[in-house]
N, C-alpha and C positions, 0 to 999 in steps of 0.2 A: 041808619045812617041821617046826618042832618040835611035839610034842603040847601042844597049848594048855589040854587039860582039866586038866593037872597042873601048869602052869607058872604059876600065880598065886595068890594069896590074892584071894578075893573077899569082899564083905559087901553083902547087901541089906538095906537099912532095913525095920522093920517098918511104916513110914508110906509104902513105895512100893506103889502100887496102879494107880488108874485114870489118873492123869496121866501124859504123859511124865516119865520121871525123868531127873535128870542122871546121868552116868557120870564117875566122879572117878578120873583116872588118876594114880597116884603111883609115883615110881620111888624106891624107899628105897635108902638109903646101901650099899654093898657089903655090909658086915658084916650088914645087916640084911634082905637081898634073897636069901640062899643055900637058905632053904626056906620052905615055908608057915606053919610055926609062928614063924620069925623074922619073918617079913612080918607076921603077925598081930600080934606083940608090938611091933613098930614103929607099926603103924595105932594101936593102944591108947595107946603111950606118947606118941606125936606129937600125939594128939588127933583124927586123920583119922577114926577108926571113930566116934567122937562126932560129928563133924560130918557125916559121911554119914547117921547116923541122925536127927540133928535136920533134915536138908535132905531127908530122903526119898529118899536117893540111892543109887546102886550105887557101891561102892568096889572098885577093882581094882588090886592091887600085883603086878607080875610078880616071879615067882621066877627067879633066874639063879644054879644052882648053881656054876657055872664062873666067875662074876662077870660082870660087865657087858662087859669087853673081849671075852668070847667070845659075847655075844648079838647076835643079827643087828640091824642098824641099824633095820630096819622092824617090830621086835617089838611095839610098841604097836599100830601101824596093822593088821598082821596079827591081833595078839589081837582088837581091835576088830570087824573084819571077821568073824572066825570065830564070835564070841561074842554080838554085838549082839542077837541076837533070841533068846538063849538062858536069859538070868536069869528064873527064875520068882518070882512074888510068893510071900510067906509064907503068904497066905491061899488062894492059888490063883485069886483073882479078879482080873481085868484088864480093860481096854478090850475091848468087843465084838470078836470075831474074832481075839483075841490069845491065846487058849486058855491063858491062865493065865501069859503071859510080859509081860515088861515091854517097853514101847516107850522104850528108851534114847537118849539124845542125848549126845553127848560134851560136856564141858565144860572 
């Protein structure tokens, strides 16, 4: 399996804290998915970063340096499984027992 810690651009809203948060997965077009910087620029330009902030969500854009054709078909579900309990709140506060991590649910 791919090292998922470096294979996506993620943004956690400043509003994400005590409630379960939406997790928004976006597959950027190939030309915008080759690096974290390109994925972040796509998130800003397309408005998805603003939407995630406004909705108190976690935004995830996979990075595929070798293009979408080289990415495994189950990339999104594997990323979700590997990271769903790893996104920290910006304040460090979360639902009791979560130790500062967000309770993500997929959108």
